[in-house]
C-alpha angles and dihedrals in degrees: 000000000000094000092049092049091046094049094050094046093043089056088046090053091058090069113106118256096252091059093045093051089050087056088047090055091052092048088049090058091051096043097044107030101031110023096029093205107208092328092151093053092048093048091048092049091050090048089055094044099043111025091154096057120092121252089251092054092049089048092054089050089051094051093046090048092057092050091048091047091055091043088054092056093042092050092047090056089045088059088071089080102014111130121234091243094054093044090053089050093052101037120048125180138197104227110150097100092044090052089054089058091049092050089053089057094246127151113234135211117200119203119196137159135225096284121148122281097025093152092058089049094055089047092050093049094047089049093055099040120099090193127062115291111217111191119188115214145166115254117244111235092221107081095207091050091046090055091046096051092044087056091051096043093049095048093114098036105278120159109225115215114198109225093232090054097045096105095051098040103042101068091063094040091051096058089092134037110293146167117224123204121207134178094219101183095075119121113255120256089233110037093197090060095046125101111254126211141133115288116183095340097316136081113257136170120242128198114260095203098083094053097039092048091050092049094044094051094035091232128168112254125221126184118211126213116190108205121193104217094182135321108320095002126099139175119208112209115195117198118195109221101178142342091223122027091193088076090066127086122245112285095015098105091048093049091050091049092050090052091047093047094047091051091050092049095046091053094045108020098163094061096061120096101253095165095082122072107253091172099039089127119071119218114257131181090243087073093058095109089058096052105117103164118120091236128072119282118264 
């Protein structure tokens, strides 16, 4: 089944971009106007995040989000056959400050959010790194799709670390200099153990793992902003936060990440993944000990 799927999608990836984007436009019409994939969730998220925007402004963000979401999938499949030269033309990256960290022999932890196109961003970083790129991911339940996406994600030499195997794999992988990539805007597995703070006008829990891991292993921390320049073209901005997370107090890295992510989303709202429930957990007083925001609790 995998080889059949791979063959079909590889042939699909050979189509020129203008045809692929024509297909994307058609799929947008189906997904948005006929299927209505998670439209209520997206609308609710945008209402929470941008209460001061008009209904028309939020609707425009919602439509653009769906188009970007389909483009993200199409572009990811396109990367199966995308040449290095074309990739470099379409995806640029700020890497000078990161290279300085590498030259100092530091381990690096990258924090990014679900911004489109996150797959291109991982490929761009792995392509530039001269040390192992360890990217943590969630396994896909379909075995053929899992193999396909692993092939795409390791195109430029990344080592994919399944989230459920993180604890067992990382000790061996950390024996030499490394760079670790984390999508840090996931909801925590245990909401009572997550860090709580305001996120786009509403209390939300954040995972503690990214911060605690960076502090424990005294890694440098870099935040990643994925900027959509125009259709099919992206710029990856890497911001160095610290050369040693252990010098920060508890909660500080997470607060800085929240501020960074909010700024990224506010500037480019239609490229954030609005179809998952970022605020699926309601604030309760039992979470008070995990409130780390620098403003009073709700």
